[in-house]
C-alpha positions as CSV (number, residue, x, y, z in Angstrom):
1,M,2.7,3.5,-5.2
2,T,2.3,5.7,-1.8
3,E,5.2,7.9,-3.3
4,K,3.5,8.3,-6.4
5,L,0.1,9.0,-4.5
6,E,2.2,11.9,-2.4
7,Q,3.6,13.5,-5.5
8,F,-0.1,13.4,-6.9
9,Q,-1.3,15.0,-3.9
10,E,1.4,17.8,-3.9
11,R,0.6,18.5,-7.4
12,L,-2.8,19.1,-6.6
13,A,-2.5,21.1,-3.7
14,G,-0.1,23.4,-5.9
15,V,-2.6,23.7,-8.6
16,M,-5.4,24.2,-6.0
17,E,-3.3,27.1,-4.4
18,N,-2.8,28.9,-7.8
19,G,-6.4,28.6,-8.5
20,G,-6.1,26.7,-11.6
21,L,-9.1,24.7,-11.0
22,S,-12.6,25.5,-10.8
23,A,-14.5,24.4,-7.2
24,E,-16.2,21.6,-9.3
25,A,-13.0,20.4,-11.0
26,Q,-11.1,20.4,-7.4
27,S,-14.1,18.6,-5.7
28,L,-13.9,15.8,-8.6
29,V,-10.0,15.5,-8.2
30,S,-10.1,15.4,-4.6
31,E,-12.9,12.7,-4.7
32,M,-10.7,10.7,-7.2
33,M,-7.7,11.1,-5.1
34,D,-9.6,10.1,-2.2
35,E,-10.8,6.8,-4.1
36,L,-7.0,6.0,-5.5
37,A,-6.0,6.1,-1.9
38,E,-8.8,3.9,-0.6
39,L,-7.9,1.4,-4.0
40,Q,-4.3,1.3,-2.9
41,R,-5.1,0.5,0.9
42,S,-7.5,-2.3,-0.7
43,N,-4.9,-3.6,-3.0
44,K,-2.2,-3.7,-0.2
45,A,-4.6,-5.7,2.0
46,L,-5.7,-8.2,-1.0
47,R,-1.6,-9.0,-1.7
48,R,-1.3,-9.5,1.7
49,V,-4.2,-12.1,1.6
50,I,-2.7,-13.6,-1.6
51,L,0.6,-14.1,-0.3
52,K,-0.7,-15.6,3.0
53,S,-3.0,-18.0,0.8
54,G,-0.2,-19.1,-1.5
55,Q,2.3,-19.9,1.6
56,G,-0.6,-21.9,3.0
57,S,-1.0,-23.7,-0.4
58,A,2.9,-24.5,-0.7
59,M,2.6,-26.1,2.7
60,S,0.0,-28.8,1.8
61,T,1.7,-29.2,-1.7
62,R,4.9,-30.2,0.4
63,L,2.6,-32.4,2.8
64,R,1.1,-34.0,0.1
65,D,4.2,-35.0,-1.8
66,A,5.7,-36.3,1.6
67,L,2.6,-38.5,1.9
68,Y,3.0,-39.9,-1.6
69,E,6.7,-40.6,-1.0
């Protein structure tokens, strides 16, 4: 996803250089890009937490199975 975000930022910079957007549109798109970057960072952190919690539950399942045997 970071590659996609970088591509969007490059395309936005190109459009802004050509004057293809009004000042209001530039501001809106810049805010949206910042929000997209923040959501991407948050998503990555949440995925890490989910992976860690999944590993913990797998260990408890193994332990539970061992105790039942």
